[in-house]
Structures are given as C-alpha cells and as structure tokens.
C-alpha positions, 0 to 999 in steps of 0.5 A: 797532030804528031803521035808521040809513040813510047818505045819499050824494052821489057821483061815478062814481068813488065821491068824497063830498067836497063836494058841495055848495059849492067851499069845503064841504072843500078838505082834501087840496087837493080843488078841485072842491067844488059838483060836485053842483048841476048835477045837482039835479032833481025826482026827487031832490027828491022822493026827498029829501022822502020820505027827510025823512019817514022820518027823526026824527033825524039824525046828524053828524060835527063838520066836517060839522055844522059846515058844516050848523050855520052855514047851515040856522038862518040859511036861509028858514023857507019851505025844506022842508029847513030845516024839518025840519033845524032842528026834528028832533033832531041828534046829534053824534059830535065828540072836540072840541066841547065844546057845540052851537049849532045848536037841536035839537043834543046831543054824543055823549059817550062811545065813538061805536059805542056811542052810535049802537047805543043810540040805533039801540034808541030807538023812533022812525023812522030815524036819518040820516046826511048827509055825514060821511065820518070817522064813517060809516067809523065805522060801517060799520067797527062794522055800523051801517048798515042802509041805504045811499042813495046819490044817484050822478052822471055824473062823474068827479073823480079825486081826494077823499075816497071813502064806500068806502075801502081797508080791506081787507075785502069787503062785499055789498050787496043792491039795494033800491030804483033810480031814474034821475034827469032828469040822468043820476044814479041814486039807490040803495038798498043794504042790507048783506048780513048 
C-alpha cells in the first residue's frame, strides 16, 4: 500500500496559509503571505529532493492546484521542482472544477475519502499532498494520512489558517525523524500513532 504524505510549511504557531507568495491566499484578510521564503536553505532543498525521489503522485485540493497550475507548467525546464511536478501524475479533489489543464492531472470524481483510499491501494511510491489545507482536513478526519512532513519556521504569524484545527479530537503522533535547518527551522516527520 502506498503512503499518503502531507507536506506543509508551518509557522511556529501552526499557520500554513500562503507561505510562498504575498498574494497566494489572502482569504480571511490574511496579509502575511510569502513568510516562508527567507527560511529556504540547502537543508530544506535536500529534504525536498529526497521527498520528490520517494513520490510518484501528488494530491491537491482545488485552490492549491490552481495556484500550482498557474506557475509550474511555465517554469524553466531545468528547474528540478518543475520537472518533477510537471511530469508526475496529479490528482485534484474538487467539486467545482470541470476539467484540469496541467499535464498529467486527473480530476477525482465521487467521494474524496473513497477515491484517495483507492489511490493508496495502487502500487507505487508515496502520494504527496502539498498545501491543500481544506483537503488535508478531510484526509485527517478519515484517517488517510500516513505521514506528516512538517517544516516549522521560527516566525509567529498570530493569524491565518492552521494545519491542525479545532476539531475537538485528540490525535497522537510519533516523531520518526527531525532535522534542523541553517535558518532555525525544523523538518519534522511524524507518523500517526495508530
């Protein structure tokens, strides 16, 4: 069975909203977008390369898919992230999209939890979820997440969408790996304690 890996950039207070660009996600009046960029270093780059080597499918929610699809298909071919993202199969969970335009993308139809469970049963490497906060909530609720790869950076944003939201449920995680970046960040790998 394939592993489903949730990969997120987080502030120290757990905010995952708009790490890459000021205009990435301003929902709820969020004006702190692009907060993660100053923390990128070689350690993070190596972790990303390792993650891509173990991934042969991506799963996105609609919002993250649209952001990614607007940028990566036109990125330079020699960009290692673009090459991998463009050539790897992508699955999109959406009730509003009618079609996908980014190469190797498939729109999931039907119940998201059932569709993802079916994807996990197929042979292959990891299925990675990047961003996609609303979709991740569905995956967490349905116990479909096998691993959390969390990049936590030394910044407190005080507002914004969080990865772990107030659901009233307690979930235990087991730390399986940790690395420190040169910019004071932590790369933490957790598995659900089942």
